[in-house]
N, C-alpha and C positions, 0 to 999 in steps of 0.2 A: 643469203645476203636479203634482207628484208628490203623491199621496192619503197621509197621515199613517197610520201602521201602526196596527192595532187591539190593542187589549189583549192579547188571546189569542194573535197574532201576534208580541207581544213578548216574552210570556211563552214561546211555545214558541222562540224564536231564543236566548234566554239557557238555556234548557235544554240544548238543542244546543251552544252555547259550552262550558257546564259537562262536558259528556259529552265532549266534543271534550279539552278542558283536561285530566280525569279520565285518558282514553287516553294522553295525552301521556305524562303523569308515571307510568302505570303502564308505558309504554316506555322513559321516560329513565329511571328510579329505578336498575333492576336493572344497565344499561348504564354508568350513573355510580359503580354500587357497585363493580362489578367494575376499573373502571379504576382508582378509587383504591386499591384494595389492589392493585393489581399495580403502583402506583407507590410504595407505603409499606412503613416499613421490615419487619423480619420480626418486630423486638418489637413494634411497634406492632400488629400483628397478632395477635401471640399474647395479648395485653392485651385484646381486641376495642375498639380507640379508633377503628377504621377504620369511616366508615359512608357518606356521601357524596365526601369530599375526603382527598386523599392527608396520610396521617402521616408526618412522617421521611421526606420524598421521596426514593426512591430507584430507579433505573433500572439496577442490577443484574442485574433479573430479564429484562429485555428486551436486555441485555448477554451477557447468558450463553445466550440461547434464539438467539441471531442467529450465535452463534459456532460454534453446533452444527451440523455438517454434516447430520444427520440432519434435523434440522427445517427449513433451509433448503430442504434437496433436496424436501421433501415440500410445502413451502408453492409452489416453484416448478414442481414436476409435479402439482399441483394445479389452478394457475394454467394450464399449457399444455392440461389435461386442459378445463378449464371452457370454454376458449375451442375447442375441436375438437368437444367433444360438442356444444355450444350450437349451432355452425354446423353441424353434421352435424342435429342435431335440428331446426333450422328449416328447412334442404335437404328433409328427408323431409316435413314438413310441407306446405310449399308443394305440395312434387312430390303429395302425399297429396290437399290439399282441392282443387286447381285442376279435376282432370277430373270432380271431383264434383258442379261447378257447371253441366256443360254438360248439358241433357235429352234429349239426341239418343246419349248415352251409352250403350249396352244394360248391362243389369243395374245401372243407377243406383241402385234402391231398395233391390234384394239387398246390392250391396255395403256401401251407407250402412248397412243392417240390421246384415249381421256384422259391419263394424267398430265399429258402438256395444254388440254384444253382446260383445264382447272388455271392455267398461266393467264390467260383472255378474259374468263368469265369468273366474276364473282356475285356473292348473292347481293352485297354492301352491306354498309355496319350495320342498319335498322335489324334486318333479317339475322345478323351474327351475333347482334345483342337478344334477338329472342329465341333462339337457338342454343346458345349459354343459359337462358334463363329455364328455357325448357328440361335444360340438362342438371340444374341445379348447380349451377357453375359460378353462380352471381356473387362474389365475395370470398370464393374458395381460391385458395392459392394454386391449384392446379389450373384454373382460369388463366394465370399467367405461363403455364405450359403447354399443355394441348393444343390449342387453335395454332399454333406457330410451330409446331415442332417438328414439322417436314416442310423443306423449300425446296420445291420443284426444280428449282434452276439448280441449286447445291446439287439435287439426284440425278440432275443431268449431266451435271461435271465428272460425278462419282462414278455412272453409268458409262460415261466415255474413256475414264481414265482405266477401269477393268477392260472394255474393249478393245484396250491400246494394249495390252498385257498379251502375251503369244498365246495361241489359242493350246500350244504344242507342249507347253507348260500342264497345262490343267489335263489334257488329254494321256498323259505321261503319268499322271499322277492317278488319273481313273483307272488307266491297263492297271496300275498295282493296287487295286481296290480301295482306295481313297473315295469316302462319300463327296457329297457336296458340304456340307459342312466343316469337314476337315479338308478342301479342298481352300475355302474363305479363310480360315482361323490360320493356317501354315502357309499359303500362299499366296491368294489376295493381300491379304491385310498385311502382313510385312511388306510386301512391295509398293503397298499404296500410303507410305509413312507421309509424302509430301504432300500429297491431295486431301489424306485425312489432318495433316497439321492445317493445312489454309482453309478446309471447312470448317475446323473447329472454331479458327479465328472468326471465319464469318459467323458462325453462331453466336460466338462469345460475345462477339461486338453488339452485334444487334442486340440481344437480351438484355445487354448490361445496360443500352442506349436505349432501350423500350422504356416508355412512360405512357403511349396511347391507348395499349390493352389495359393498363390499370386505371387509367383515367375513367374508362366506358364500364369496365365490368367488376373493379376493387371498390368497395365502400367501406371497408375496414382497415382502418388506418395504422393498423398493427402490422397488416401485408404490403404495405404502401414501398415500394423499391426506391432507390435513392433519386432515379430521375424523376420522379413524381413527385418526392419531397422539394426537390431541386426546384421543378416547375411551380411549384405552389409557391415557394420562397421568393421567386425571382417576379411572381406575379401577386406576392400579399396576398394571396389566398388563406394562407395557414403560414407561421412561421416557428421555428424550432422555438420548445419553454425557454430555454435560457437565453437566447439571443432576444426574445423579448422584454426578459426581465432587464435585460443588459442596454435595453433602448434601440432595438432592432429598428427605431421608425424615425430616428434621427441619421441624418444625411450621412454623415461621413462615416459612422460603424456601422450602417445599412449595407454602404456599398463596400465596405471591407469584407462582411460577412457573407455577401454575395459573391465575391471574387473568391474567396476561403471556400465555401461550399461546389464551388465549380470545380475549382482545383482538386477538392479532394475525389468530387465524384470522376475526375478525369483523368487523375494519374495511376489507376487502377490497372485499368484496360491497357495504359499507354507502356505499362510493365511489361506486360505480355507481348507485344510486335519484337523485342531483339530478340525472345527465343525462339521465335517461328518464324523469323524472317527469312533464314536459310533454305526453307519448305517453300514460303509463299511464293516465291515465283514460279518455280519447277512446279508447284501443284496447279497454281493459275492456266499456266500454258498447256502442261502436259493432260489435264482434265478437260483440255481443247480438243480433243484431236478429233477429228471429221469422222463419222461413221460412213 
């Protein structure tokens, strides 16, 4: 028979529920506000009538955006870039973390320390730019993939997760004659689905939302990711062609197009969360095993 909760426990639970509800509201209200603005008429926006629901339902902003080849190209390119960059990052993270779990690896402690040192020491923006220039990567699509292909923090999570898998499983496979590659592909990776899903989400969100690297290194507008295009639209540095033709500078339409641009850039990555949610907590906690 379950023991009734103490009053202090009930009060604590209520406080936690209230905090969670407040956090949900804080996260949802800005999204609902932007969505309402994107679906409202220009007149309603000018008069300040739009708060959390659309006023004068209007989808012209979305039609305008999807008719523009610049925006649709940026959206498609960002999706391709996110998939490629995430796959490369997961591949490099696994390749870096897996060897570091073997105690017989010569120089293991030095390699671990050297890798962690890169988390605290950074050459800075100008040296990084000069490096990319010397490698002839300025303006090349690879400049959006290679510099950030490996996150040391994510590698440590992966390494810690690997270390949490009982060594007896690996030793049994080694006795049966399995090699390092066979052990990785058939034992470690199948057991690491939670942390792989979590790191995939980390890398994908980071790449989808990234624009600073494109802002610094990319001078060809054909390879602008959606976030850089959105940054330029919001700051009036440039605008999508059709939007300009339709009166982007007019106050009402301008705000509607901006809101619609934000929603289109935000929705795709939000769709990914429900599919990875069941792995997210498990991956983030199990990958934090103390060595």
